[in-house]
C-alpha positions in Angstrom: -33.7 4.1 -9.0 -29.9 3.9 -9.1 -27.6 4.1 -7.0 -25.6 6.6 -5.9 -22.0 6.1 -7.2 -20.3 5.9 -3.8 -22.5 3.0 -3.5 -21.0 1.3 -6.0 -17.3 1.8 -4.8 -15.7 -1.7 -3.2 -13.1 -0.9 -0.5 -10.4 -4.1 -0.5 -8.9 -2.8 2.7 -9.4 -6.6 4.7 -8.3 -8.1 1.7 -5.1 -5.8 1.8 -4.4 -7.0 5.3 -5.0 -10.5 5.1 -2.4 -10.6 2.4 0.1 -8.4 4.3 -1.1 -9.9 7.6 -1.2 -6.8 9.1 -4.3 -6.0 11.4 -6.7 -2.5 11.6 -4.9 -1.1 14.6 -1.9 -1.8 13.0 -3.1 0.1 9.8 -4.3 2.4 12.6 -1.7 3.2 14.0 0.6 3.6 11.4 -1.4 5.8 9.1 -2.5 7.9 12.2 -5.9 7.5 11.6 -8.6 6.4 13.6 -9.0 2.9 14.4 -13.0 3.6 13.8 -12.7 5.7 10.7 -10.5 2.7 9.0 -13.6 0.1 10.9 -15.9 3.0 8.4 -13.5 2.5 5.2 -13.4 -1.3 5.6 -16.7 -2.4 5.5 -17.9 -0.1 2.4 -19.7 2.9 5.0 -17.6 5.6 4.3 -19.3 8.6 2.1 -16.0 10.1 1.9 -11.4 9.9 2.6 -9.4 12.6 2.2 -6.5 12.2 0.0 -4.2 12.5 2.4 -5.3 9.1 4.5 -6.0 7.7 1.0 -2.0 8.8 0.7 -1.2 6.7 4.0 -3.0 3.7 3.5 -1.7 2.7 0.5 1.8 3.7 1.7 1.9 1.9 4.4 0.1 -0.9 2.6 2.5 -0.3 -0.1 0.0 -0.1 -2.8 -2.2 1.8 -5.3 -5.2 3.4 -4.7 -6.6 1.4 -8.1 -6.2 -1.9 -5.4 -7.8 -0.8 -2.9 -11.0 1.0 -4.1 -12.4 -0.8 -6.5 -16.3 -0.4 -8.6 -18.5 -3.1 -7.9 -20.8 -4.6 -10.7 -24.1 -3.1 -10.2 -25.9 -7.0 -10.1 
């Protein structure tokens, strides 16, 4: 059975945070999104993300959506 397309999306939040020497707690404070919700996103467990949240995360991390969310290899 093929994987749902959402299961192939990988969030690179941990890598971007490390590169910017920022904690998830600091990102949560600056974006205004709960630490729990950002943790779900970071751990690839999110089923959806609001465009406003996506835009806010990208703005704070100074990145593009394609740097944050990538399509993972199926294998």
